[in-house]
C-alpha positions in Angstrom: 121.5 -17.1 95.4 119.2 -14.2 94.0 119.5 -11.5 92.4 116.3 -9.3 93.0 114.9 -7.4 90.5 115.4 -4.0 92.2 119.5 -4.8 91.9 118.6 -5.9 88.3 117.0 -2.7 87.2 119.2 -0.3 88.9 122.2 -1.4 87.5 120.6 -1.4 84.0 119.4 2.0 84.4 122.5 3.5 85.5 123.9 1.8 82.3 121.3 3.4 80.5 122.2 6.6 81.9 125.8 6.0 81.2 125.6 5.3 77.7 123.1 9.0 77.3 124.8 11.3 75.2 122.6 14.2 76.1 124.0 16.7 79.1 120.7 16.8 80.3 120.4 12.8 81.4 116.9 11.0 80.9 113.9 11.6 82.6 111.9 9.3 84.6 109.5 9.0 81.4 112.1 8.1 79.1 114.0 5.3 81.5 110.4 4.1 82.2 109.4 3.4 78.5 113.4 2.3 77.0 113.3 -0.2 80.3 110.0 -1.5 80.3 109.1 -0.2 83.3 106.4 1.9 85.5 107.4 5.5 86.0 106.3 4.8 89.9 109.1 2.1 89.8 111.7 3.8 87.9 111.0 6.9 90.6 111.8 4.8 93.4 114.8 3.6 91.6 116.5 7.2 91.0 116.0 8.1 93.9 117.9 5.2 95.6 120.5 5.7 93.1 121.2 9.6 94.0 120.5 9.1 98.0 123.7 6.7 97.6 125.5 8.6 95.7 125.6 7.7 92.2 123.0 10.2 90.4 121.8 13.6 90.5 118.8 15.2 88.8 119.0 18.0 86.3 116.8 20.8 86.9 114.4 22.6 84.3 111.3 21.3 82.0 114.3 18.9 79.9 116.2 17.9 83.2 116.3 13.9 83.9 119.1 12.2 85.5 123.0 12.2 84.8 125.7 10.0 86.5 126.7 11.7 90.1 130.9 10.5 89.0 132.8 9.1 86.5 131.7 5.6 85.0 135.3 3.9 86.3 134.5 5.8 89.6 130.9 3.7 89.8 131.8 0.9 91.7 129.2 -2.2 91.0 129.8 -3.4 94.6 128.9 -0.3 96.2 125.7 0.0 93.8 124.4 -3.2 94.7 124.9 -3.3 98.6 123.0 0.5 97.6 120.2 -1.4 96.0 119.6 -4.4 98.0 122.7 -5.0 100.3 124.7 -7.6 100.9 124.1 -11.3 100.7 125.6 -11.8 104.2 126.8 -9.2 107.2 127.0 -9.1 110.8 123.5 -8.3 111.5 122.3 -11.8 109.4 122.5 -14.3 112.3 120.7 -11.9 114.4 117.7 -12.0 111.9 118.1 -16.1 111.5 117.4 -17.6 115.2 114.6 -19.2 114.8 112.1 -19.2 117.3 114.1 -19.0 119.8 115.6 -15.3 121.6 119.3 -16.3 120.4 121.1 -18.4 117.6 121.9 -22.4 119.1 124.8 -22.3 117.0 126.3 -19.0 117.9 129.3 -20.4 119.7 130.5 -22.6 116.7 128.5 -21.9 113.3 130.1 -23.5 109.7 126.6 -22.5 108.0 127.9 -18.4 109.7 131.3 -19.6 107.7 130.4 -20.4 104.4 128.0 -17.4 104.0 131.1 -15.1 105.2 133.3 -16.8 102.8 130.8 -16.1 100.0 130.8 -12.9 100.6 133.9 -12.4 100.9 134.5 -14.2 97.0 131.7 -12.1 95.8 133.1 -8.8 97.0 136.4 -9.6 95.7 135.0 -9.9 92.2 132.5 -7.2 92.4 134.9 -4.2 93.7 137.2 -4.5 90.9 133.8 -4.3 88.7 132.9 -0.7 87.7 130.0 0.8 85.3 132.5 1.7 82.7 133.4 -2.2 82.7 129.6 -2.6 82.0 129.2 0.2 79.5 130.7 -1.6 76.9 129.6 -4.6 74.8 128.8 -7.9 76.4 132.3 -9.2 74.7 134.3 -6.7 77.0 132.7 -7.9 80.3 133.1 -11.5 79.0 136.9 -10.3 78.5 136.9 -8.8 82.0 135.7 -12.4 83.5 138.5 -14.1 81.6 140.8 -11.5 83.2 138.9 -12.7 86.7 139.3 -15.9 86.3 143.0 -15.9 85.4 143.5 -13.8 88.5 141.8 -16.4 91.1 144.2 -19.4 88.9 147.2 -17.0 90.2 145.5 -17.1 93.8 145.4 -20.7 94.1 
């Protein structure tokens, strides 16, 4: 599994905007310079994040992008699915049938079960994370990781 550049930079843009103290938010050129990305790419990502309901634009010459809701209300799983989709969804098997019109394993597929288990596990972790969790220092995310590990141990 790989994390796409779109997912990585999209999350970084949200974190940068969340940490911004300006009520007008950050403009595309400001985000571009701060993250080392082209303005075109930043515009593409901010558009996706705006359409996903995570950002809103502020009007005017000094306008930019601000969060559409408070950081504790922005779920990281929703953000990642907006930026890149789920690792596994119900349409996955239909797009990986090979040269045939029907998957040869459509009735009994242990591979499909593996992908469902992985997606379920990823969803369990990411559904508990919000943008607020990522806006602190890395130490706070490490503490969150320890809490999640402890919770998983209790479930076993």
